[in-house]
N, CA, C and O atoms as CSV, one atom per row, in Angstrom:
chain,resi,resn,atom,element,x,y,z
A,1,MET,N,N,-42.618,253.601,65.032
A,1,MET,CA,C,-42.381,253.410,63.617
A,1,MET,C,C,-40.997,252.783,63.421
A,1,MET,O,O,-40.021,253.484,63.156
A,2,ASP,N,N,-40.929,251.489,63.551
A,2,ASP,CA,C,-39.661,250.804,63.422
A,2,ASP,C,C,-39.192,250.685,61.975
A,2,ASP,O,O,-38.112,250.147,61.730
A,3,TRP,N,N,-39.955,251.162,61.032
A,3,TRP,CA,C,-39.548,251.083,59.628
A,3,TRP,C,C,-38.974,252.383,59.112
A,3,TRP,O,O,-38.815,252.547,57.903
A,4,ILE,N,N,-38.657,253.320,60.005
A,4,ILE,CA,C,-37.941,254.541,59.628
A,4,ILE,C,C,-36.453,254.210,59.664
A,4,ILE,O,O,-35.985,253.549,60.591
A,5,THR,N,N,-35.722,254.659,58.677
A,5,THR,CA,C,-34.313,254.316,58.543
A,5,THR,C,C,-33.428,255.480,58.937
A,5,THR,O,O,-33.786,256.639,58.723
A,6,ASP,N,N,-32.280,255.179,59.507
A,6,ASP,CA,C,-31.259,256.181,59.800
A,6,ASP,C,C,-30.662,256.633,58.467
A,6,ASP,O,O,-30.019,255.842,57.776
A,7,TYR,N,N,-30.870,257.888,58.106
A,7,TYR,CA,C,-30.473,258.385,56.794
A,7,TYR,C,C,-28.965,258.482,56.619
A,7,TYR,O,O,-28.482,258.430,55.488
A,8,GLU,N,N,-28.210,258.621,57.696
A,8,GLU,CA,C,-26.766,258.806,57.592
A,8,GLU,C,C,-26.020,257.483,57.457
A,8,GLU,O,O,-24.956,257.435,56.840
A,9,ASN,N,N,-26.562,256.416,58.025
A,9,ASN,CA,C,-25.803,255.175,58.152
A,9,ASN,C,C,-26.315,254.076,57.238
A,9,ASN,O,O,-26.762,253.027,57.701
A,10,ILE,N,N,-26.247,254.320,55.956
A,10,ILE,CA,C,-26.629,253.296,54.987
A,10,ILE,C,C,-25.373,252.502,54.639
A,10,ILE,O,O,-24.310,253.072,54.390
A,11,ASP,N,N,-25.509,251.220,54.628
A,11,ASP,CA,C,-24.404,250.320,54.326
A,11,ASP,C,C,-23.796,250.668,52.961
A,11,ASP,O,O,-24.534,250.819,51.987
A,12,PRO,N,N,-22.456,250.800,52.871
A,12,PRO,CA,C,-21.820,251.104,51.577
A,12,PRO,C,C,-22.171,250.100,50.480
A,12,PRO,O,O,-22.231,250.463,49.305
A,13,ALA,N,N,-22.402,248.852,50.852
A,13,ALA,CA,C,-22.793,247.849,49.848
A,13,ALA,C,C,-24.148,248.194,49.254
A,13,ALA,O,O,-24.363,248.017,48.055
A,14,ASP,N,N,-25.074,248.690,50.091
A,14,ASP,CA,C,-26.373,249.126,49.581
A,14,ASP,C,C,-26.194,250.282,48.603
A,14,ASP,O,O,-26.839,250.328,47.555
A,15,LEU,N,N,-25.318,251.207,48.953
A,15,LEU,CA,C,-25.079,252.363,48.103
A,15,LEU,C,C,-24.507,251.938,46.751
A,15,LEU,O,O,-24.872,252.495,45.716
A,16,GLU,N,N,-23.608,250.951,46.764
A,16,GLU,CA,C,-23.063,250.443,45.508
A,16,GLU,C,C,-24.156,249.770,44.680
A,16,GLU,O,O,-24.178,249.908,43.457
A,17,ASP,N,N,-25.069,249.039,45.340
A,17,ASP,CA,C,-26.192,248.418,44.634
A,17,ASP,C,C,-27.062,249.477,43.966
A,17,ASP,O,O,-27.456,249.320,42.810
A,18,VAL,N,N,-27.365,250.557,44.692
A,18,VAL,CA,C,-28.180,251.640,44.135
A,18,VAL,C,C,-27.461,252.267,42.959
A,18,VAL,O,O,-28.067,252.507,41.914
A,19,SER,N,N,-26.176,252.535,43.116
A,19,SER,CA,C,-25.396,253.149,42.048
A,19,SER,C,C,-25.418,252.291,40.788
A,19,SER,O,O,-25.652,252.799,39.691
A,20,ALA,N,N,-25.177,250.994,40.942
A,20,ALA,CA,C,-25.175,250.085,39.783
A,20,ALA,C,C,-26.547,250.025,39.129
A,20,ALA,O,O,-26.652,250.029,37.902
A,21,THR,N,N,-27.595,249.971,39.938
A,21,THR,CA,C,-28.955,249.915,39.401
A,21,THR,C,C,-29.289,251.192,38.652
A,21,THR,O,O,-29.880,251.144,37.573
A,22,LEU,N,N,-28.913,252.338,39.219
A,22,LEU,CA,C,-29.211,253.614,38.566
A,22,LEU,C,C,-28.430,253.787,37.268
A,22,LEU,O,O,-28.940,254.371,36.312
A,23,GLU,N,N,-27.199,253.286,37.228
A,23,GLU,CA,C,-26.442,253.342,35.978
A,23,GLU,C,C,-27.152,252.537,34.884
A,23,GLU,O,O,-27.214,252.966,33.731
A,24,LYS,N,N,-27.685,251.370,35.253
A,24,LYS,CA,C,-28.438,250.565,34.284
A,24,LYS,C,C,-29.667,251.320,33.787
A,24,LYS,O,O,-29.969,251.321,32.593
A,25,ILE,N,N,-30.375,251.966,34.724
A,25,ILE,CA,C,-31.568,252.733,34.351
A,25,ILE,C,C,-31.190,253.862,33.405
A,25,ILE,O,O,-31.861,254.074,32.396
A,26,MET,N,N,-30.119,254.591,33.720
A,26,MET,CA,C,-29.685,255.702,32.862
A,26,MET,C,C,-29.295,255.218,31.473
A,26,MET,O,O,-29.613,255.865,30.476
A,27,ASN,N,N,-28.612,254.087,31.406
A,27,ASN,CA,C,-28.179,253.564,30.108
A,27,ASN,C,C,-29.359,253.129,29.243
A,27,ASN,O,O,-29.279,253.182,28.015
A,28,GLN,N,N,-30.444,252.702,29.868
A,28,GLN,CA,C,-31.606,252.239,29.122
A,28,GLN,C,C,-32.635,253.330,28.865
A,28,GLN,O,O,-33.506,253.163,28.011
A,29,SER,N,N,-32.550,254.440,29.584
A,29,SER,CA,C,-33.559,255.497,29.474
A,29,SER,C,C,-32.975,256.712,28.777
A,29,SER,O,O,-32.025,257.326,29.262
A,30,LYS,N,N,-33.547,257.047,27.652
A,30,LYS,CA,C,-33.107,258.254,26.962
A,30,LYS,C,C,-33.713,259.459,27.655
A,30,LYS,O,O,-34.900,259.461,27.982
A,31,GLY,N,N,-32.916,260.467,27.876
A,31,GLY,CA,C,-33.414,261.696,28.479
A,31,GLY,C,C,-33.405,261.702,29.997
A,31,GLY,O,O,-33.705,262.731,30.602
A,32,LEU,N,N,-33.070,260.584,30.634
A,32,LEU,CA,C,-33.011,260.533,32.091
A,32,LEU,C,C,-31.551,260.605,32.505
A,32,LEU,O,O,-30.767,259.703,32.210
A,33,SER,N,N,-31.193,261.680,33.190
A,33,SER,CA,C,-29.817,261.804,33.668
A,33,SER,C,C,-29.816,262.541,34.993
A,33,SER,O,O,-30.739,263.294,35.303
A,34,PHE,N,N,-28.770,262.315,35.767
A,34,PHE,CA,C,-28.636,262.981,37.046
A,34,PHE,C,C,-27.180,262.997,37.451
A,34,PHE,O,O,-26.356,262.267,36.900
A,35,ASP,N,N,-26.876,263.832,38.416
A,35,ASP,CA,C,-25.529,264.035,38.904
A,35,ASP,C,C,-25.325,263.139,40.125
A,35,ASP,O,O,-25.931,263.375,41.170
A,36,PHE,N,N,-24.471,262.106,40.005
A,36,PHE,CA,C,-24.273,261.209,41.137
A,36,PHE,C,C,-22.890,260.585,41.109
A,36,PHE,O,O,-22.478,260.011,40.101
A,37,ASP,N,N,-22.180,260.698,42.214
A,37,ASP,CA,C,-20.935,259.972,42.454
A,37,ASP,C,C,-21.031,259.467,43.882
A,37,ASP,O,O,-20.887,260.249,44.822
A,38,HIS,N,N,-21.274,258.165,44.066
A,38,HIS,CA,C,-21.587,257.654,45.400
A,38,HIS,C,C,-20.435,257.753,46.385
A,38,HIS,O,O,-20.630,257.493,47.572
A,39,GLY,N,N,-19.250,258.117,45.938
A,39,GLY,CA,C,-18.121,258.257,46.851
A,39,GLY,C,C,-17.931,259.665,47.388
A,39,GLY,O,O,-17.101,259.884,48.270
A,40,LYS,N,N,-18.688,260.622,46.869
A,40,LYS,CA,C,-18.479,262.024,47.249
A,40,LYS,C,C,-19.678,262.593,47.981
A,40,LYS,O,O,-20.825,262.236,47.716
A,41,GLU,N,N,-19.378,263.491,48.912
A,41,GLU,CA,C,-20.445,264.248,49.557
A,41,GLU,C,C,-20.837,265.386,48.630
A,41,GLU,O,O,-20.092,265.744,47.717
A,42,CYS,N,N,-22.008,265.947,48.872
A,42,CYS,CA,C,-22.484,267.057,48.061
A,42,CYS,C,C,-23.011,268.145,48.982
A,42,CYS,O,O,-23.057,267.971,50.200
A,43,GLU,N,N,-23.401,269.245,48.408
A,43,GLU,CA,C,-24.054,270.302,49.175
A,43,GLU,C,C,-25.461,269.844,49.523
A,43,GLU,O,O,-26.160,269.321,48.655
A,44,PRO,N,N,-25.898,270.023,50.764
A,44,PRO,CA,C,-27.306,269.730,51.068
A,44,PRO,C,C,-28.204,270.577,50.172
A,44,PRO,O,O,-27.803,271.652,49.726
A,45,GLY,N,N,-29.389,270.105,49.914
A,45,GLY,CA,C,-30.259,270.856,49.019
A,45,GLY,C,C,-31.719,270.505,49.188
A,45,GLY,O,O,-32.111,269.746,50.074
A,46,LYS,N,N,-32.514,271.091,48.297
A,46,LYS,CA,C,-33.949,270.846,48.295
A,46,LYS,C,C,-34.489,271.202,46.926
A,46,LYS,O,O,-33.851,271.929,46.164
A,47,GLY,N,N,-35.666,270.687,46.619
A,47,GLY,CA,C,-36.271,271.019,45.348
A,47,GLY,C,C,-37.460,270.132,45.022
A,47,GLY,O,O,-37.793,269.195,45.746
A,48,PHE,N,N,-38.087,270.468,43.899
A,48,PHE,CA,C,-39.234,269.707,43.418
A,48,PHE,C,C,-38.760,268.502,42.608
A,48,PHE,O,O,-37.782,268.580,41.864
A,49,VAL,N,N,-39.461,267.407,42.765
A,49,VAL,CA,C,-39.115,266.149,42.114
A,49,VAL,C,C,-39.643,266.149,40.679
A,49,VAL,O,O,-40.791,266.517,40.431
A,50,THR,N,N,-38.786,265.729,39.732
A,50,THR,CA,C,-39.228,265.571,38.345
A,50,THR,C,C,-39.440,264.100,37.996
A,50,THR,O,O,-40.295,263.774,37.172
A,51,GLU,N,N,-38.663,263.208,38.620
A,51,GLU,CA,C,-38.812,261.766,38.419
A,51,GLU,C,C,-38.748,261.089,39.780
A,51,GLU,O,O,-37.949,261.472,40.635
A,52,SER,N,N,-39.586,260.088,39.976
A,52,SER,CA,C,-39.627,259.361,41.242
A,52,SER,C,C,-39.620,257.873,40.931
A,52,SER,O,O,-40.456,257.387,40.169
A,53,LEU,N,N,-38.669,257.147,41.528
A,53,LEU,CA,C,-38.515,255.727,41.245
A,53,LEU,C,C,-38.409,254.934,42.545
A,53,LEU,O,O,-37.899,255.441,43.544
A,54,PHE,N,N,-38.882,253.710,42.533
A,54,PHE,CA,C,-38.610,252.778,43.619
A,54,PHE,C,C,-37.645,251.755,43.060
A,54,PHE,O,O,-37.935,251.103,42.056
A,55,VAL,N,N,-36.488,251.608,43.708
A,55,VAL,CA,C,-35.440,250.717,43.236
A,55,VAL,C,C,-35.226,249.627,44.277
A,55,VAL,O,O,-34.939,249.913,45.440
A,56,ALA,N,N,-35.367,248.382,43.852
A,56,ALA,CA,C,-35.129,247.251,44.742
A,56,ALA,C,C,-33.813,246.593,44.358
A,56,ALA,O,O,-33.597,246.234,43.200
A,57,THR,N,N,-32.941,246.440,45.341
A,57,THR,CA,C,-31.676,245.738,45.137
A,57,THR,C,C,-31.754,244.419,45.905
A,57,THR,O,O,-32.797,244.084,46.467
A,58,LYS,N,N,-30.672,243.688,45.926
A,58,LYS,CA,C,-30.651,242.415,46.663
A,58,LYS,C,C,-30.796,242.639,48.164
A,58,LYS,O,O,-31.300,241.770,48.874
A,59,ARG,N,N,-30.356,243.801,48.652
A,59,ARG,CA,C,-30.320,244.044,50.085
A,59,ARG,C,C,-31.384,244.990,50.615
A,59,ARG,O,O,-31.718,244.935,51.798
A,60,ALA,N,N,-31.927,245.862,49.760
A,60,ALA,CA,C,-32.813,246.914,50.275
A,60,ALA,C,C,-33.679,247.494,49.166
A,60,ALA,O,O,-33.494,247.196,47.986
A,61,ILE,N,N,-34.632,248.333,49.575
A,61,ILE,CA,C,-35.493,249.074,48.651
A,61,ILE,C,C,-35.227,250.555,48.882
A,61,ILE,O,O,-35.128,251.003,50.024
A,62,PHE,N,N,-35.110,251.315,47.793
A,62,PHE,CA,C,-34.851,252.738,47.889
A,62,PHE,C,C,-35.882,253.523,47.102
A,62,PHE,O,O,-36.332,253.097,46.039
A,63,TRP,N,N,-36.247,254.673,47.642
A,63,TRP,CA,C,-37.033,255.661,46.898
A,63,TRP,C,C,-36.013,256.636,46.349
A,63,TRP,O,O,-35.294,257.289,47.106
A,64,VAL,N,N,-35.951,256.733,45.045
A,64,VAL,CA,C,-34.975,257.566,44.362
A,64,VAL,C,C,-35.715,258.699,43.667
A,64,VAL,O,O,-36.715,258.468,42.987
A,65,VAL,N,N,-35.225,259.924,43.837
A,65,VAL,CA,C,-35.845,261.062,43.164
A,65,VAL,C,C,-34.799,261.822,42.364
A,65,VAL,O,O,-33.641,261.944,42.763
A,66,ILE,N,N,-35.237,262.318,41.246
A,66,ILE,CA,C,-34.420,263.213,40.437
A,66,ILE,C,C,-35.135,264.547,40.438
A,66,ILE,O,O,-36.328,264.640,40.150
A,67,LEU,N,N,-34.365,265.590,40.772
A,67,LEU,CA,C,-34.925,266.925,40.876
A,67,LEU,C,C,-34.554,267.740,39.648
A,67,LEU,O,O,-33.764,267.302,38.812
A,68,LYS,N,N,-35.130,268.927,39.550
A,68,LYS,CA,C,-34.762,269.822,38.462
A,68,LYS,C,C,-33.252,270.061,38.519
A,68,LYS,O,O,-32.651,269.972,39.590
A,69,HIS,N,N,-32.655,270.355,37.405
A,69,HIS,CA,C,-31.211,270.583,37.260
A,69,HIS,C,C,-30.413,269.313,37.543
A,69,HIS,O,O,-29.244,269.387,37.921
A,70,HIS,N,N,-31.037,268.148,37.362
A,70,HIS,CA,C,-30.377,266.844,37.453
A,70,HIS,C,C,-29.797,266.540,38.826
A,70,HIS,O,O,-28.858,265.751,38.928
A,71,LYS,N,N,-30.320,267.133,39.863
A,71,LYS,CA,C,-29.901,266.764,41.214
A,71,LYS,C,C,-30.606,265.462,41.584
A,71,LYS,O,O,-31.662,265.134,41.042
A,72,PHE,N,N,-30.011,264.741,42.504
A,72,PHE,CA,C,-30.455,263.392,42.807
A,72,PHE,C,C,-30.447,263.187,44.318
A,72,PHE,O,O,-29.547,263.674,45.003
A,73,ALA,N,N,-31.434,262.475,44.840
A,73,ALA,CA,C,-31.471,262.121,46.264
A,73,ALA,C,C,-32.219,260.797,46.411
A,73,ALA,O,O,-32.934,260.367,45.506
A,74,PHE,N,N,-32.041,260.162,47.563
A,74,PHE,CA,C,-32.715,258.889,47.774
A,74,PHE,C,C,-32.955,258.653,49.255
A,74,PHE,O,O,-32.399,259.336,50.115
A,75,MET,N,N,-33.799,257.666,49.528
A,75,MET,CA,C,-34.111,257.281,50.890
A,75,MET,C,C,-34.362,255.777,50.910
A,75,MET,O,O,-35.071,255.245,50.056
A,76,ARG,N,N,-33.782,255.104,51.881
A,76,ARG,CA,C,-34.047,253.673,52.036
A,76,ARG,C,C,-35.437,253.523,52.648
A,76,ARG,O,O,-35.779,254.211,53.609
A,77,VAL,N,N,-36.227,252.622,52.085
A,77,VAL,CA,C,-37.597,252.420,52.553
A,77,VAL,C,C,-37.840,250.925,52.766
A,77,VAL,O,O,-37.024,250.080,52.397
A,78,THR,N,N,-38.965,250.638,53.361
A,78,THR,CA,C,-39.356,249.251,53.600
A,78,THR,C,C,-40.675,248.986,52.872
A,78,THR,O,O,-41.331,249.929,52.430
A,79,PRO,N,N,-41.070,247.729,52.742
A,79,PRO,CA,C,-42.377,247.446,52.144
A,79,PRO,C,C,-43.515,248.130,52.909
A,79,PRO,O,O,-44.498,248.562,52.306
A,80,GLU,N,N,-43.383,248.227,54.229
A,80,GLU,CA,C,-44.416,248.906,55.027
A,80,GLU,C,C,-44.488,250.391,54.693
A,80,GLU,O,O,-45.574,250.967,54.633
A,81,TRP,N,N,-43.324,251.011,54.474
A,81,TRP,CA,C,-43.276,252.429,54.110
A,81,TRP,C,C,-43.958,252.633,52.756
A,81,TRP,O,O,-44.745,253.564,52.585
A,82,ILE,N,N,-43.657,251.768,51.808
A,82,ILE,CA,C,-44.278,251.878,50.482
A,82,ILE,C,C,-45.789,251.708,50.597
A,82,ILE,O,O,-46.548,252.422,49.941
A,83,LYS,N,N,-46.220,250.774,51.420
A,83,LYS,CA,C,-47.657,250.559,51.606
A,83,LYS,C,C,-48.320,251.804,52.188
A,83,LYS,O,O,-49.425,252.165,51.784
A,84,ALA,N,N,-47.648,252.464,53.140
A,84,ALA,CA,C,-48.211,253.645,53.788
A,84,ALA,C,C,-48.148,254.894,52.912
A,84,ALA,O,O,-49.087,255.690,52.912
A,85,TYR,N,N,-47.059,255.078,52.166
A,85,TYR,CA,C,-46.837,256.343,51.461
A,85,TYR,C,C,-46.742,256.240,49.935
A,85,TYR,O,O,-46.755,257.262,49.250
A,86,GLY,N,N,-46.649,255.034,49.400
A,86,GLY,CA,C,-46.456,254.870,47.959
A,86,GLY,C,C,-47.503,255.543,47.098
A,86,GLY,O,O,-47.158,256.231,46.137
A,87,ASN,N,N,-48.780,255.363,47.420
A,87,ASN,CA,C,-49.837,255.989,46.615
A,87,ASN,C,C,-49.808,257.511,46.718
A,87,ASN,O,O,-50.084,258.203,45.738
A,88,ILE,N,N,-49.478,258.030,47.880
A,88,ILE,CA,C,-49.370,259.490,48.024
A,88,ILE,C,C,-48.306,260.012,47.068
A,88,ILE,O,O,-48.522,261.004,46.372
A,89,ILE,N,N,-47.161,259.344,47.036
A,89,ILE,CA,C,-46.069,259.773,46.161
A,89,ILE,C,C,-46.452,259.632,44.691
A,89,ILE,O,O,-46.239,260.550,43.899
A,90,LEU,N,N,-47.010,258.494,44.333
A,90,LEU,CA,C,-47.326,258.253,42.926
A,90,LEU,C,C,-48.471,259.119,42.403
A,90,LEU,O,O,-48.497,259.446,41.216
A,91,LEU,N,N,-49.409,259.492,43.259
A,91,LEU,CA,C,-50.578,260.252,42.816
A,91,LEU,C,C,-50.474,261.759,43.054
A,91,LEU,O,O,-51.368,262.504,42.654
A,92,SER,N,N,-49.411,262.215,43.690
A,92,SER,CA,C,-49.275,263.648,43.982
A,92,SER,C,C,-48.812,264.409,42.752
A,92,SER,O,O,-47.916,263.958,42.038
A,93,PRO,N,N,-49.431,265.580,42.500
A,93,PRO,CA,C,-48.986,266.386,41.372
A,93,PRO,C,C,-47.605,267.006,41.586
A,93,PRO,O,O,-46.888,267.249,40.615
A,94,GLU,N,N,-47.222,267.266,42.826
A,94,GLU,CA,C,-45.906,267.845,43.140
A,94,GLU,C,C,-45.369,267.206,44.412
A,94,GLU,O,O,-46.112,266.983,45.367
A,95,ILE,N,N,-44.072,266.913,44.418
A,95,ILE,CA,C,-43.388,266.433,45.611
A,95,ILE,C,C,-42.162,267.314,45.815
A,95,ILE,O,O,-41.432,267.613,44.870
A,96,PHE,N,N,-41.949,267.723,47.056
A,96,PHE,CA,C,-40.806,268.552,47.410
A,96,PHE,C,C,-39.971,267.783,48.424
A,96,PHE,O,O,-40.513,267.244,49.390
A,97,VAL,N,N,-38.653,267.725,48.215
A,97,VAL,CA,C,-37.772,267.010,49.135
A,97,VAL,C,C,-36.623,267.901,49.587
A,97,VAL,O,O,-36.230,268.841,48.897
A,98,GLU,N,N,-36.100,267.581,50.760
A,98,GLU,CA,C,-34.856,268.154,51.258
A,98,GLU,C,C,-33.902,266.989,51.467
A,98,GLU,O,O,-34.306,265.915,51.914
A,99,PHE,N,N,-32.612,267.213,51.136
A,99,PHE,CA,C,-31.642,266.133,51.309
A,99,PHE,C,C,-30.376,266.648,51.971
A,99,PHE,O,O,-30.069,267.839,51.917
A,100,ASN,N,N,-29.637,265.721,52.605
A,100,ASN,CA,C,-28.419,266.101,53.312
A,100,ASN,C,C,-27.194,265.934,52.423
A,100,ASN,O,O,-27.317,265.674,51.226
A,101,ARG,N,N,-26.020,266.084,53.010
A,101,ARG,CA,C,-24.772,266.038,52.234
A,101,ARG,C,C,-24.466,264.655,51.661
A,101,ARG,O,O,-23.597,264.516,50.800
A,102,HIS,N,N,-25.176,263.638,52.138
A,102,HIS,CA,C,-25.009,262.280,51.615
A,102,HIS,C,C,-26.088,261.920,50.603
A,102,HIS,O,O,-26.225,260.760,50.214
A,103,ARG,N,N,-26.853,262.922,50.182
A,103,ARG,CA,C,-27.960,262.780,49.227
A,103,ARG,C,C,-29.133,261.984,49.794
A,103,ARG,O,O,-29.993,261.532,49.038
A,104,ARG,N,N,-29.179,261.808,51.107
A,104,ARG,CA,C,-30.297,261.119,51.728
A,104,ARG,C,C,-31.449,262.098,51.924
A,104,ARG,O,O,-31.247,263.208,52.417
A,105,ILE,N,N,-32.638,261.692,51.545
A,105,ILE,CA,C,-33.823,262.519,51.764
A,105,ILE,C,C,-34.066,262.566,53.268
A,105,ILE,O,O,-34.179,261.528,53.921
A,106,ILE,N,N,-34.146,263.780,53.811
A,106,ILE,CA,C,-34.379,263.931,55.247
A,106,ILE,C,C,-35.772,264.468,55.538
A,106,ILE,O,O,-36.261,264.359,56.663
A,107,GLU,N,N,-36.407,265.044,54.533
A,107,GLU,CA,C,-37.767,265.573,54.692
A,107,GLU,C,C,-38.426,265.591,53.324
A,107,GLU,O,O,-37.773,265.862,52.316
A,108,TRP,N,N,-39.709,265.306,53.292
A,108,TRP,CA,C,-40.438,265.391,52.020
A,108,TRP,C,C,-41.879,265.765,52.302
A,108,TRP,O,O,-42.420,265.512,53.378
A,109,THR,N,N,-42.472,266.371,51.301
A,109,THR,CA,C,-43.885,266.718,51.395
A,109,THR,C,C,-44.512,266.559,50.018
A,109,THR,O,O,-43.862,266.778,48.996
A,110,ALA,N,N,-45.776,266.176,50.006
A,110,ALA,CA,C,-46.491,265.949,48.748
A,110,ALA,C,C,-47.718,266.847,48.695
A,110,ALA,O,O,-48.459,266.969,49.671
A,111,GLU,N,N,-47.920,267.468,47.549
A,111,GLU,CA,C,-49.136,268.265,47.330
A,111,GLU,C,C,-50.274,267.300,47.058
A,111,GLU,O,O,-50.116,266.313,46.340
A,112,GLN,N,N,-51.408,267.598,47.638
A,112,GLN,CA,C,-52.578,266.765,47.400
A,112,GLN,C,C,-53.714,267.630,46.893
A,112,GLN,O,O,-53.951,268.725,47.402
A,113,ASP,N,N,-54.407,267.133,45.896
A,113,ASP,CA,C,-55.567,267.849,45.348
A,113,ASP,C,C,-56.787,267.489,46.178
A,113,ASP,O,O,-57.387,266.429,46.005
A,114,LYS,N,N,-57.137,268.386,47.074
A,114,LYS,CA,C,-58.322,268.150,47.902
A,114,LYS,C,C,-59.187,269.411,47.847
A,114,LYS,O,O,-58.688,270.535,47.882
A,115,VAL,N,N,-60.461,269.190,47.762
A,115,VAL,CA,C,-61.403,270.300,47.744
A,115,VAL,C,C,-62.212,270.240,49.035
A,115,VAL,O,O,-62.766,269.200,49.390
A,116,ILE,N,N,-62.269,271.374,49.729
A,116,ILE,CA,C,-63.045,271.447,50.958
A,116,ILE,C,C,-64.394,272.035,50.624
A,116,ILE,O,O,-64.484,273.146,50.101
A,117,ASP,N,N,-65.443,271.293,50.925
A,117,ASP,CA,C,-66.807,271.753,50.668
A,117,ASP,C,C,-67.220,272.712,51.768
A,117,ASP,O,O,-67.362,272.316,52.924
A,118,LYS,N,N,-67.413,273.983,51.407
A,118,LYS,CA,C,-67.808,275.011,52.385
A,118,LYS,C,C,-69.320,275.134,52.389
A,118,LYS,O,O,-69.907,275.690,51.460
A,119,LYS,N,N,-69.946,274.619,53.426
A,119,LYS,CA,C,-71.392,274.679,53.517
A,119,LYS,C,C,-71.796,275.617,54.613
A,119,LYS,O,O,-72.988,275.809,54.853
């Protein structure tokens, strides 16, 4: 899987692109807010996703999530990753993520509505 990204080593320019894009989104969206300062580390955390966005910048594509209590995390993704997992994320009733001190998503899981026919 050559399209998995190193979560710790994201180019600072990419991070600035994400920050600028998210500020634009926040300014245009009423009721959407989150806690983010791209220059600071945070406490690692986990939680259920309330908003899920795909953000494309000039250099990269990011999956951005906003969790309850306005916590924020993201993961750099590729078009192949979106093709493989995008529908799961968009169609899942619940998504749970874990993130590190750099707000990078390190683990995620999606609830799926499946019924097993017991015959």
